[in-house]
C-alpha positions as CSV (number, residue, x, y, z in Angstrom):
1,X,173.5,104.1,260.5
2,X,175.0,107.0,262.4
3,X,178.4,108.4,263.2
4,X,179.8,109.9,266.4
5,X,178.9,113.3,265.0
6,X,175.2,112.5,264.7
7,X,175.3,110.9,268.2
8,X,176.8,114.0,269.7
9,X,175.0,116.9,267.8
10,X,171.7,115.3,267.8
11,X,172.2,114.3,271.4
12,X,172.9,118.1,272.2
13,X,169.9,119.2,270.3
14,X,167.5,116.7,271.8
15,X,168.7,117.5,275.3
16,X,168.4,121.3,274.6
17,X,164.8,121.0,273.3
18,X,163.8,119.0,276.5
19,X,165.2,121.7,278.7
20,X,163.6,124.7,276.9
21,X,160.2,124.5,278.4
22,X,161.5,124.8,282.0
23,X,164.4,127.2,281.6
24,X,164.8,129.5,284.6
25,X,162.6,127.2,286.9
26,X,164.2,126.7,290.2
27,X,165.2,123.3,291.6
28,X,162.6,123.1,294.2
29,X,159.8,123.5,291.7
30,X,161.3,120.8,289.5
31,X,161.8,118.6,292.4
32,X,158.0,118.6,293.0
33,X,157.2,118.3,289.2
34,X,160.3,116.9,287.5
35,X,160.8,116.8,283.7
36,X,160.6,113.1,282.8
37,X,159.7,113.3,279.0
38,X,159.1,115.7,276.2
39,X,157.2,118.9,277.2
40,X,156.1,121.8,275.2
41,X,155.3,125.5,275.7
42,X,156.3,126.5,279.2
43,X,159.0,129.4,279.5
44,X,159.0,130.5,275.9
45,X,155.6,129.1,274.7
46,X,157.3,127.0,272.0
47,X,155.9,123.7,270.8
48,X,157.7,120.4,271.8
49,X,160.9,119.7,270.1
50,X,161.9,123.4,269.9
51,X,165.6,124.1,270.4
52,X,167.2,127.2,271.6
53,X,170.3,129.3,270.8
54,X,172.5,126.5,272.1
55,X,171.7,124.3,269.2
56,X,171.3,127.2,266.7
57,X,174.8,128.3,267.4
58,X,176.1,124.8,267.4
59,X,174.4,124.2,264.0
60,X,176.0,127.5,262.7
61,X,179.5,126.5,263.8
62,X,179.0,123.0,262.2
63,X,177.7,124.5,259.1
64,X,180.7,126.8,258.8
65,X,183.1,123.9,259.6
66,X,181.9,121.8,256.6
67,X,183.9,124.2,254.4
68,X,186.9,124.3,256.9
69,X,188.0,126.4,259.8
70,X,187.3,130.0,258.9
71,X,186.6,132.7,261.7
72,X,185.1,135.1,259.1
73,X,182.7,132.6,258.0
74,X,181.7,131.6,261.6
75,X,181.1,135.2,262.4
76,X,179.0,135.7,259.3
77,X,176.8,132.7,260.3
78,X,176.4,133.9,263.9
79,X,175.2,137.2,262.5
80,X,172.9,135.5,260.0
81,X,171.4,133.5,262.8
82,X,170.7,136.6,265.0
83,X,169.1,138.3,262.1
84,X,166.9,135.1,261.8
85,X,168.2,134.2,258.4
86,X,169.5,130.7,259.1
87,X,169.3,127.9,261.8
88,X,166.1,129.0,263.8
89,X,163.6,126.4,264.8
90,X,160.6,128.5,263.6
91,X,161.9,131.6,261.7
92,X,162.7,133.8,264.7
93,X,165.2,134.2,267.6
94,X,163.5,133.6,270.9
95,X,166.4,133.0,273.2
96,X,169.8,134.8,273.2
97,X,172.0,135.7,276.1
98,X,173.0,139.4,276.7
99,X,176.7,138.6,276.3
100,X,176.1,136.8,273.1
101,X,173.7,139.5,271.7
102,X,176.3,142.2,272.3
103,X,179.2,140.1,271.0
104,X,177.3,139.3,267.7
105,X,176.6,142.9,267.3
106,X,180.3,143.5,267.4
107,X,180.9,140.9,264.9
108,X,178.4,142.5,262.7
109,X,180.3,145.8,263.0
110,X,183.6,144.1,262.1
111,X,182.1,142.4,259.2
112,X,180.7,145.8,257.8
113,X,184.0,147.5,258.5
114,X,186.1,145.1,256.6
115,X,188.6,144.8,259.5
116,X,188.4,141.0,259.4
117,X,191.9,140.6,261.0
118,X,190.4,141.9,264.2
119,X,188.5,138.6,264.6
120,X,191.8,137.0,265.4
121,X,192.3,139.4,268.3
122,X,189.1,139.3,270.1
123,X,190.4,136.8,272.6
124,X,192.8,139.6,274.1
125,X,190.0,142.0,274.6
126,X,187.6,140.2,277.0
127,X,187.1,140.9,280.8
128,X,186.1,138.5,283.6
129,X,182.4,139.4,283.0
130,X,182.2,137.6,279.7
131,X,182.2,134.1,281.3
132,X,178.7,133.0,280.6
133,X,178.3,129.6,279.0
134,X,177.5,130.8,275.5
135,X,180.8,129.5,274.1
136,X,180.8,126.2,275.9
137,X,177.4,125.4,274.6
138,X,178.3,125.5,271.0
139,X,181.9,124.5,270.8
140,X,181.5,120.8,270.2
141,X,181.7,120.7,266.4
142,X,185.0,122.5,266.5
143,X,186.5,119.2,267.9
144,X,186.3,117.4,264.5
145,X,188.2,120.2,262.7
146,X,191.1,120.5,265.3
147,X,191.7,117.0,267.1
148,X,194.7,116.1,265.0
149,X,196.6,119.3,265.9
150,X,198.9,119.7,269.0
151,X,197.2,120.6,272.2
152,X,198.8,124.1,271.9
153,X,197.2,124.6,268.5
154,X,193.9,123.1,269.6
155,X,193.8,125.7,272.5
156,X,194.7,128.5,270.3
157,X,191.8,127.8,267.9
158,X,189.4,127.0,270.7
159,X,190.1,130.3,272.3
160,X,189.7,132.2,269.1
161,X,186.3,130.5,268.3
162,X,185.2,131.0,271.9
163,X,186.2,134.6,271.7
164,X,183.6,135.3,268.9
165,X,181.2,135.7,271.8
166,X,183.0,134.9,275.0
167,X,186.7,135.9,275.0
168,X,188.0,135.4,278.5
169,X,190.6,132.7,279.1
170,X,188.3,130.9,281.6
171,X,185.7,130.3,279.0
172,X,188.4,129.0,276.6
173,X,189.9,126.7,279.3
174,X,186.2,125.4,279.9
175,X,185.9,124.8,276.1
176,X,189.3,123.0,276.1
177,X,188.5,120.8,279.0
178,X,185.2,119.8,277.4
179,X,186.7,119.0,274.1
180,X,189.5,116.9,275.7
181,X,187.0,114.9,277.7
182,X,185.0,114.5,274.5
183,X,188.2,113.1,272.8
184,X,188.5,110.4,275.4
185,X,185.0,109.5,274.6
186,X,185.6,109.3,271.0
187,X,188.7,107.2,271.9
188,X,186.4,104.6,273.5
189,X,187.3,105.3,277.2
190,X,184.7,104.9,279.9
191,X,183.4,108.1,281.3
192,X,185.4,107.4,284.6
193,X,188.5,106.9,282.5
194,X,187.8,110.0,280.4
195,X,187.4,112.0,283.6
196,X,190.7,110.7,285.0
197,X,192.7,111.1,281.9
198,X,191.3,114.7,281.1
199,X,192.0,115.8,284.6
200,X,195.7,114.7,284.3
201,X,196.1,116.3,280.8
202,X,194.4,119.5,281.7
203,X,196.4,119.9,285.0
204,X,199.6,119.5,283.0
205,X,198.4,121.9,280.3
206,X,197.6,124.7,282.9
207,X,201.0,124.4,284.2
208,X,202.7,124.3,280.6
209,X,200.6,127.5,279.6
210,X,201.5,129.1,283.0
211,X,197.9,130.1,283.5
212,X,197.5,132.3,286.5
213,X,197.2,130.4,289.8
214,X,193.9,132.1,290.6
215,X,192.4,130.7,287.2
216,X,193.9,127.3,288.0
217,X,192.3,127.2,291.4
218,X,188.8,127.8,289.9
219,X,188.9,124.4,288.4
220,X,189.9,122.6,291.7
221,X,186.5,120.9,292.2
222,X,186.7,119.3,288.9
223,X,190.4,118.5,289.1
224,X,189.9,116.8,292.6
225,X,188.5,113.8,290.8
226,X,185.6,113.9,293.0
227,X,183.0,116.1,291.2
228,X,180.5,113.3,291.0
229,X,180.6,112.8,294.8
230,X,179.3,116.2,295.6
231,X,175.7,116.4,296.8
232,X,173.2,118.0,294.5
233,X,172.9,121.1,296.6
234,X,176.7,121.8,295.9
235,X,176.1,121.9,292.2
236,X,175.0,125.3,290.6
237,X,173.1,125.2,287.4
238,X,173.1,128.8,286.4
239,X,174.7,130.5,283.3
240,X,178.2,130.8,284.6
241,X,180.5,128.8,282.4
242,X,182.3,126.9,285.1
243,X,179.0,126.0,286.8
244,X,177.8,124.6,283.6
245,X,180.9,122.6,283.1
246,X,180.7,121.2,286.6
247,X,176.9,120.5,286.4
248,X,177.4,118.7,283.1
249,X,180.1,116.4,284.4
250,X,178.2,115.7,287.5
251,X,175.2,114.6,285.6
252,X,177.2,112.5,283.2
253,X,179.2,110.7,285.9
254,X,176.4,109.9,288.1
255,X,174.0,108.4,285.7
256,X,174.1,105.4,283.4
257,X,172.4,106.2,280.2
258,X,171.4,109.1,278.0
259,X,167.9,109.6,279.2
260,X,168.8,109.6,282.8
261,X,171.8,111.8,282.3
262,X,169.7,114.5,280.4
263,X,166.8,114.4,282.9
264,X,169.2,114.8,285.8
265,X,170.8,117.9,284.1
266,X,167.5,119.5,283.3
267,X,166.0,118.9,286.9
268,X,168.9,120.8,288.4
269,X,166.8,123.9,287.2
270,X,167.8,127.4,286.1
271,X,169.8,127.1,282.9
272,X,168.1,123.9,282.0
273,X,168.4,123.9,278.2
274,X,172.2,124.8,278.3
275,X,173.2,122.4,281.0
276,X,171.3,119.5,279.2
277,X,172.9,120.6,275.7
278,X,176.4,120.6,277.1
279,X,176.1,117.1,278.6
280,X,173.8,115.9,275.9
281,X,176.7,115.8,273.3
282,X,178.8,113.9,275.8
283,X,176.1,111.4,276.7
284,X,175.1,111.1,273.0
285,X,178.6,110.1,272.1
286,X,179.2,108.0,275.1
287,X,175.9,105.9,274.9
288,X,175.5,106.0,271.2
289,X,172.7,107.2,268.8
290,X,170.3,104.4,269.6
291,X,170.3,105.3,273.3
292,X,168.6,108.5,272.6
293,X,164.9,107.8,272.8
294,X,163.3,107.5,269.5
295,X,160.2,109.7,270.3
296,X,162.6,112.4,271.7
297,X,164.4,112.4,268.4
298,X,161.0,112.3,266.4
299,X,159.9,115.4,268.2
300,X,162.9,117.5,267.4
301,X,162.1,120.4,265.1
302,X,163.8,120.3,261.6
303,X,165.3,116.8,262.4
304,X,165.9,116.1,258.7
305,X,167.8,119.4,258.2
306,X,169.9,118.6,261.4
307,X,170.6,115.1,260.1
308,X,171.7,116.4,256.8
309,X,174.0,118.8,258.5
310,X,175.7,115.9,260.4
311,X,176.0,114.0,257.3
312,X,177.9,116.9,255.7
313,X,180.2,117.4,258.7
314,X,180.9,113.6,258.9
315,X,181.6,113.5,255.2
316,X,184.2,116.2,255.7
317,X,185.9,115.0,258.7
318,X,185.1,111.2,259.1
319,X,185.0,110.4,255.3
320,X,181.5,109.3,256.1
321,X,178.2,109.7,254.3
322,X,174.6,108.3,255.0
323,X,171.6,108.7,253.0
324,X,169.3,109.0,256.1
325,X,169.1,108.3,259.7
326,X,166.8,105.8,261.4
327,X,165.1,107.4,264.3
């Protein structure tokens, strides 16, 4: 038995692990030798089932949210992960983005200084060059702690949690769009319905927030309602947050089950693990826990610990507990 939390978070981690061995490989190379199943080693020389910083920081956020929304505790857990104290697959950190690395260094300084209130203000201090995908890749667990709030309150918390590593409003807007799309999936909408409803809601929210016109225009390809109709060569799969959101939606909307969705995202190349992780949570929630191939789940490093974390989060936010998960 599993919950939507298990489906989404394990869906994210499995997808991340499948993408790790081929991270940074270009699309043409993967076209000649596409990922079709679990691999190991490759880019980071890690064994099969090894997840990256995408999953690690997702687990840190989920772990913190078990005890409620608390930016200070989130910051502490992110720092503990970077110091290889918690939520690493094999006891060390082998993959961390430059922006995330610098940001967690700042979090560490803030925690040491005791100026904890400044964590609430980080989202006012970011520049446009902090728009990597490092917040989008880990934001999913926050949904369960904020979904009953007003959209305004949701966005405020999303921006503050995003800003622990990526403070620009563009990153926060991508996270907001993503969690609102996830909300539609949780509400049992089809992926096409989720896309249409989220586009309508997001467009209205941009106007309500009086977001700068230039920022609004950056979302035009998504908000056109035709992202899935773009050819593969029009979809970028690098580490830029907006590209990651587009690639994830494109992969989800063009495929009909969890495995096909994840493999499509990975075989776009470049930031393979993160594109896959972002869409992995959506696909896991949409198609259900049983649609994630059993042997992919069995390969996942620290599967029992991840399952237990999902149990804790579900018990806190869904009034749900399970003794164990069937693979």
